[in-house]
C-alpha positions as CSV (number, residue, x, y, z in Angstrom):
1,M,100.7,123.7,150.4
2,L,99.8,124.5,146.8
3,R,97.2,122.5,145.0
4,I,96.9,122.4,141.2
5,T,94.1,120.7,139.3
6,L,95.1,120.0,135.7
7,N,92.9,121.2,132.8
8,K,92.7,119.8,129.3
9,N,95.9,121.6,128.2
10,D,97.9,120.2,131.0
11,G,97.4,116.6,130.3
12,G,99.6,114.3,128.2
13,Q,102.9,115.6,129.5
14,R,105.5,114.4,132.0
15,L,105.3,115.7,135.6
16,D,108.8,117.3,135.5
17,K,108.0,119.1,132.2
18,F,104.7,120.4,133.6
19,L,106.4,121.7,136.7
20,Q,109.1,123.4,134.7
21,K,106.5,125.3,132.8
22,S,104.1,126.1,135.6
23,L,106.6,126.9,138.4
24,R,109.3,129.0,136.7
25,G,110.7,130.2,140.0
26,L,111.5,126.7,141.1
27,P,115.1,125.6,140.3
28,T,115.2,122.4,138.3
29,A,117.5,120.6,140.7
30,L,115.3,121.5,143.7
31,M,112.2,120.3,141.8
32,Y,113.7,116.8,141.3
33,K,114.8,116.7,145.0
34,Y,111.2,117.6,146.1
35,I,109.9,114.8,143.9
36,R,112.3,112.3,145.5
37,K,111.5,113.5,149.0
38,K,107.7,113.0,148.3
39,R,107.0,116.7,148.7
40,I,105.2,116.7,145.4
41,K,102.3,114.2,145.0
42,V,99.8,113.4,142.3
43,N,96.3,112.4,143.4
44,G,97.6,111.9,146.9
45,K,100.2,109.4,145.9
46,R,104.0,109.4,145.5
47,A,104.9,111.0,142.2
48,K,107.5,110.1,139.6
49,E,109.3,112.6,137.5
50,N,108.4,110.8,134.2
51,Q,104.8,110.2,135.2
52,I,102.4,111.2,132.4
53,L,99.7,113.5,133.7
54,R,96.0,113.6,132.8
55,A,93.4,116.3,132.8
56,G,91.7,116.3,136.2
57,D,94.8,115.1,138.1
58,L,95.5,116.9,141.4
59,I,99.0,117.9,142.2
60,E,99.9,118.8,145.8
61,L,103.2,120.6,146.4
62,Y,104.6,120.9,149.9
63,I,107.2,123.6,148.9
64,P,108.1,127.1,150.0
65,E,105.5,129.7,149.0
66,E,107.9,131.8,147.0
67,F,108.4,129.0,144.5
68,S,104.6,128.6,143.9
69,K,104.1,132.2,142.7
70,N,103.7,132.4,138.9
71,E,101.3,135.3,138.4
72,A,100.2,135.9,134.9
73,D,100.4,139.4,133.5
74,T,97.7,140.4,131.1
75,A,98.5,144.1,131.0
76,E,101.2,143.5,128.4
77,L,98.7,141.8,126.2
78,D,96.3,144.7,126.6
79,R,98.8,147.1,125.1
80,V,99.5,145.2,121.9
81,R,98.2,147.1,118.9
82,T,99.5,145.1,115.9
83,Q,96.8,143.0,114.2
84,P,97.8,139.6,112.7
85,R,97.1,138.7,109.1
86,I,94.8,135.7,109.5
87,V,94.9,133.1,106.7
88,Y,92.7,130.5,108.4
89,E,91.4,129.8,111.9
90,D,89.4,127.2,113.8
91,E,89.1,126.1,117.4
92,N,92.4,124.3,117.3
93,I,94.9,126.1,115.0
94,L,95.5,129.5,113.5
95,I,97.4,130.1,110.3
96,C,98.8,133.6,109.8
97,D,100.8,135.5,107.3
98,K,103.8,136.9,109.1
99,R,105.0,140.3,107.8
100,P,108.7,140.5,106.9
101,G,110.6,142.2,109.7
102,I,108.7,140.7,112.6
103,L,110.4,138.2,114.8
104,S,108.7,134.9,115.4
105,H,109.8,134.5,119.0
106,T,111.6,136.6,121.6
107,G,114.3,133.9,121.6
108,D,115.1,134.8,118.0
109,R,116.3,138.2,119.1
110,N,120.1,138.9,119.1
111,E,119.9,141.7,121.6
112,T,119.5,140.9,125.3
113,G,115.9,142.0,125.9
114,A,113.3,144.4,124.8
115,K,112.9,147.8,126.4
116,N,109.4,148.7,125.2
117,I,106.2,147.1,124.0
118,A,107.1,147.7,120.3
119,Q,110.3,145.7,120.6
120,R,108.4,142.9,122.4
121,E,105.8,142.5,119.7
122,T,107.0,139.2,118.3
123,L,104.6,137.1,116.2
124,I,103.7,134.8,119.1
125,F,103.1,137.8,121.4
126,I,100.8,139.4,118.7
127,L,98.8,136.1,118.3
128,Q,98.5,135.6,122.1
129,A,97.1,139.2,122.4
130,Y,94.7,138.6,119.5
131,L,93.3,135.4,121.2
132,Y,93.2,137.2,124.6
133,R,91.1,140.0,123.1
134,R,88.7,137.4,121.6
135,G,88.3,135.6,124.9
136,E,90.0,132.4,123.6
137,Y,93.1,132.7,125.8
138,N,93.7,134.0,129.3
139,P,97.1,133.3,130.9
140,K,95.4,133.5,134.3
141,D,93.4,130.4,133.4
142,E,96.4,128.3,132.3
143,T,99.0,126.6,134.4
144,S,101.4,125.3,131.9
145,F,100.1,126.1,128.4
146,A,100.1,129.2,126.2
147,P,99.3,129.4,122.4
148,A,102.4,128.4,120.6
149,L,104.0,128.5,117.2
150,C,104.4,125.2,115.5
151,N,106.9,126.5,112.9
152,R,108.9,129.7,112.5
153,I,110.5,131.6,109.6
154,D,113.4,134.1,109.5
155,R,112.8,137.6,110.6
156,N,112.9,139.1,107.1
157,T,111.0,136.2,105.5
158,G,107.3,136.6,105.2
159,G,104.5,134.1,105.0
160,I,102.7,131.2,106.6
161,V,103.2,130.3,110.3
162,I,101.0,127.9,112.1
163,A,100.0,128.4,115.7
164,A,98.3,126.0,118.1
165,K,95.5,127.1,120.3
166,N,95.6,124.1,122.6
167,A,98.1,121.4,123.8
168,V,96.5,118.6,121.7
169,A,96.8,120.7,118.5
170,L,100.3,121.6,119.3
171,R,101.4,118.0,119.7
172,E,99.5,117.0,116.6
173,V,100.9,119.7,114.3
174,N,104.4,119.1,115.6
175,R,103.9,115.4,114.7
176,L,102.8,116.2,111.2
177,I,105.9,118.4,110.7
178,R,108.2,115.6,112.0
179,E,106.6,113.1,109.7
180,G,106.7,115.3,106.7
181,N,102.9,115.7,106.3
182,L,102.9,119.4,105.8
183,D,103.8,120.4,102.3
184,K,105.1,124.0,102.4
185,R,105.8,126.0,99.3
186,Y,107.8,129.2,99.0
187,L,108.0,132.0,96.4
188,C,111.3,133.8,95.8
189,A,112.9,136.1,93.3
190,V,116.5,135.2,92.3
191,H,119.1,136.8,90.0
192,G,119.6,135.2,86.6
193,R,117.7,132.5,84.8
194,P,118.2,129.0,86.2
195,D,119.1,126.3,83.7
196,P,117.3,123.9,83.8
197,Q,114.2,125.9,84.6
198,N,113.0,123.1,87.0
199,A,115.3,121.0,89.1
200,V,116.1,119.5,92.4
201,L,119.3,120.7,94.0
202,D,121.3,118.3,96.3
203,G,124.0,119.3,98.6
204,Y,125.3,119.4,102.2
205,L,125.0,122.3,104.7
206,F,127.7,123.3,107.1
207,K,126.9,125.7,109.9
208,N,129.4,128.4,111.1
209,S,128.4,129.2,114.7
210,R,130.8,132.1,114.8
211,T,129.5,134.0,111.8
212,K,125.9,132.7,112.2
213,T,125.9,131.6,108.5
214,V,125.9,128.4,106.6
215,S,127.7,127.2,103.6
216,V,126.9,124.6,101.0
217,V,129.3,121.9,99.8
218,S,128.9,119.2,97.2
219,S,130.2,116.2,99.1
220,P,129.6,115.0,102.7
221,I,132.2,115.9,105.3
222,P,132.0,115.6,109.1
223,G,129.6,118.0,110.7
224,V,127.3,118.6,107.7
225,K,123.7,117.7,106.9
226,R,122.2,116.8,103.6
227,I,119.9,119.4,102.0
228,V,117.5,118.8,99.1
229,T,115.8,121.9,97.5
230,G,113.4,121.6,94.6
231,Y,112.5,124.6,92.4
232,R,110.5,125.5,89.3
233,T,110.6,128.7,87.3
234,L,107.3,130.6,87.2
235,S,108.3,133.8,85.4
236,Y,111.3,135.7,84.1
237,N,111.9,139.5,84.1
238,R,114.3,139.9,81.1
239,E,114.9,143.7,81.8
240,Q,116.2,143.1,85.3
241,D,117.4,139.5,84.8
242,L,115.3,138.2,87.6
243,S,113.4,134.9,87.9
244,L,110.4,134.0,90.0
245,L,110.7,130.5,91.5
246,E,108.5,128.2,93.5
247,I,110.5,126.3,96.1
248,H,109.7,123.0,97.6
249,L,111.9,121.8,100.5
250,E,112.5,118.1,101.0
251,T,114.7,119.0,104.0
252,G,114.3,122.0,106.2
253,R,117.7,123.4,107.4
254,T,118.8,126.8,108.6
255,H,118.9,129.4,105.7
256,Q,118.5,126.4,103.3
257,I,116.8,128.3,100.4
258,R,119.0,131.4,100.6
259,A,122.3,129.4,100.8
260,H,121.4,126.7,98.3
261,M,120.2,129.2,95.6
262,A,123.3,131.3,96.1
263,W,125.5,128.2,95.8
264,A,123.7,127.4,92.5
265,G,124.6,130.8,91.2
266,H,121.2,132.5,91.7
267,P,121.2,134.4,94.9
268,L,117.9,135.8,96.1
269,L,117.0,139.4,95.3
270,G,117.8,141.5,98.4
271,E,120.0,138.8,99.9
272,G,122.7,140.3,102.1
273,K,124.1,137.3,103.8
274,Y,124.7,135.0,100.8
275,G,124.7,137.5,97.9
276,H,125.5,141.1,97.1
277,N,122.6,143.4,97.6
278,K,124.0,146.9,96.9
279,E,122.2,147.1,93.6
280,D,119.1,145.4,95.1
281,R,118.8,148.1,97.7
282,A,118.7,150.6,94.9
283,L,115.6,148.8,93.7
284,G,114.0,149.1,97.1
285,F,114.8,145.5,98.3
286,S,116.8,145.5,101.5
287,H,116.0,141.9,102.6
288,Q,115.7,138.6,100.9
289,A,112.7,138.3,98.4
290,L,111.4,135.1,100.0
291,Y,107.8,134.2,101.1
292,A,106.3,131.1,102.5
293,Y,103.1,131.4,100.6
294,Q,101.3,128.0,100.8
295,V,100.8,124.9,102.9
296,T,98.9,121.7,102.3
297,F,97.9,119.3,105.1
298,T,98.0,115.5,104.9
299,V,96.2,114.2,108.0
300,P,94.7,110.7,107.5
301,D,93.5,110.5,111.1
302,G,93.6,112.1,114.5
303,P,92.1,115.3,116.0
304,L,93.0,117.4,112.9
305,A,91.8,114.9,110.3
306,Y,89.3,117.5,109.1
307,L,92.3,119.4,107.6
308,N,93.3,116.4,105.4
309,G,94.0,117.6,101.8
310,K,93.3,121.2,102.5
311,T,95.6,123.9,101.1
312,F,95.9,127.4,102.5
313,S,97.6,130.3,100.7
314,V,98.5,133.9,101.7
315,N,97.0,136.9,99.8
316,K,99.6,137.3,97.1
317,E,99.1,141.1,97.1
318,N,101.1,141.0,100.3
319,I,104.2,139.8,98.5
320,D,106.0,142.9,97.3
321,F,108.4,141.3,94.9
322,L,105.6,139.8,92.7
323,K,105.1,143.2,91.1
324,L,108.4,142.5,89.2
325,F,106.8,139.6,87.3
326,S,103.9,138.9,85.0
327,W,102.9,135.8,87.0
328,R,99.3,136.5,88.0
329,T,97.8,136.2,91.4
330,E,95.3,133.7,90.3
331,H,98.0,131.1,90.1
């Protein structure tokens, strides 16, 4: 028999969700069968799959030993050498500046697995290693939780990503995102000079699962979602006919900024998927000039209320395309 006493990061979730995270070797169908057969109990009583767990609960599992093995490997974390760019950190959350070219998650990878530590150094892996070195996270002490990203950005987009250090913070930040209480701002360099200089673009986004791209249309058709993209022009490089824009998303869809600006006739500098970047590569820009540079929290109550009204920004010296414009970093 296996006994698991829940810690503070395990509470607040359904029994079946907890077991899927903590016993990865146990097939899902078999897990539900064991619950029905009373071979999994909570506090000595018959358990239900949708039962909400609390910190301190005792789970008893009368299951084969091979399903109960879920050994944590800290050797991988020891070998990580990449240091994250920390924008802000407290006991609940960590805000970092993701470098362009780094994957947010292993699941974002197109290839079928990583062969060496360098390939596995995704942003979440780097952050977990950082917290492990600081003594704030040890996978051997956790049953179902690991520090997790609350948002993600494209591989070649840089900027702000929020990570949660505990389960309560993860649920709270995810709630803020769902309710639109995180105001995220982006900087991008686009070809041409938008007219008008400040506007809100409205359209509909269609996903092509075969090409892994999206397209923008003016009118709704079956299978599309509405997108709203606000922009304002901050600076203009007359010599290279490039504009620096601040972007505010009222909706958050796949490749929304890249596709919507290209649809408006102003593709991003370095854009290869929705623009033509042969000339851009000659300027030294091989990926989209896009950076999530600022986030503002609206948190009227709850465990993260101390963040209400706070704004966090990246170090603008890390944004390489800003050198093309006279817009100064003190903005």
